C-alpha positions as CSV (number, residue, x, y, z in Angstrom):
1,X,5.5,-1.4,8.1
2,X,4.7,-5.0,9.4
3,X,0.9,-6.2,9.5
4,X,0.1,-7.8,12.8
5,X,-2.6,-9.6,14.1
6,X,-4.9,-8.2,17.2
7,X,-7.2,-9.8,19.3
8,X,-10.2,-7.6,17.2
9,X,-9.0,-9.4,14.0
10,X,-11.7,-11.9,12.9
11,X,-9.9,-12.8,9.1
12,X,-6.8,-13.1,7.2
13,X,-6.7,-12.0,3.6
14,X,-4.3,-13.6,1.2
15,X,-3.1,-13.1,-2.1
16,X,-0.6,-14.7,-4.3
17,X,2.9,-13.2,-3.8
18,X,1.5,-11.3,-0.7
19,X,1.9,-12.0,3.1
20,X,-0.7,-12.9,4.8
21,X,-2.8,-9.8,6.2
22,X,-4.9,-10.3,9.1
23,X,-8.0,-8.0,9.6
24,X,-11.5,-6.9,11.4
25,X,-14.3,-6.7,8.9
26,X,-17.8,-5.4,10.1
27,X,-20.5,-4.4,8.0
28,X,-19.0,-1.0,7.1
29,X,-15.4,-1.1,6.9
30,X,-12.1,-3.0,6.9
31,X,-9.6,-2.3,9.6
32,X,-5.8,-3.8,9.6
33,X,-3.1,-3.2,12.0
34,X,0.1,-2.2,11.2
35,X,3.7,-1.8,13.7
36,X,6.8,0.5,12.2
37,X,10.1,-1.0,12.4
38,X,12.8,0.7,14.5
39,X,13.9,2.7,11.0
40,X,10.3,3.6,10.4
41,X,9.4,4.7,14.0
42,X,12.6,6.8,14.0
43,X,11.8,8.4,10.8
44,X,8.1,8.8,12.2
45,X,9.5,10.3,15.2
46,X,11.6,12.2,13.4
47,X,8.2,14.0,11.6
48,X,8.3,11.9,8.5
49,X,5.0,11.6,7.1
50,X,3.2,8.4,6.7
51,X,2.2,7.3,3.0
52,X,-1.0,5.1,1.9
53,X,-0.9,3.6,-1.4
54,X,-3.6,2.5,-2.8
55,X,-3.4,-0.4,-5.9
56,X,-5.3,1.2,-9.0
57,X,-6.3,4.6,-10.2
58,X,-9.5,5.2,-8.1
59,X,-9.2,6.4,-4.4
60,X,-12.0,4.9,-2.3
61,X,-12.7,6.2,1.4
62,X,-9.5,5.4,3.7
63,X,-8.8,6.8,7.3
64,X,-5.4,6.5,9.1
65,X,-5.5,6.7,12.8
66,X,-3.3,5.1,15.9
67,X,-5.4,2.9,18.1
68,X,-4.4,1.5,21.4
69,X,-4.7,-2.5,21.0
């Protein structure tokens, strides 16, 4: 999936070796927005699951949803 910038995004996170990551930061969370490519969309439509990978070994609180932006 490709991270995308929406009107809600108010900052961009950068890290060496990674693409820029547009995000919305509030007092209680950071939200990023992602768009599946055609192959990923076909896999989702076929019922394959979404996988969320977290760097490290501790699981922070996260959520995954669909938002109309």
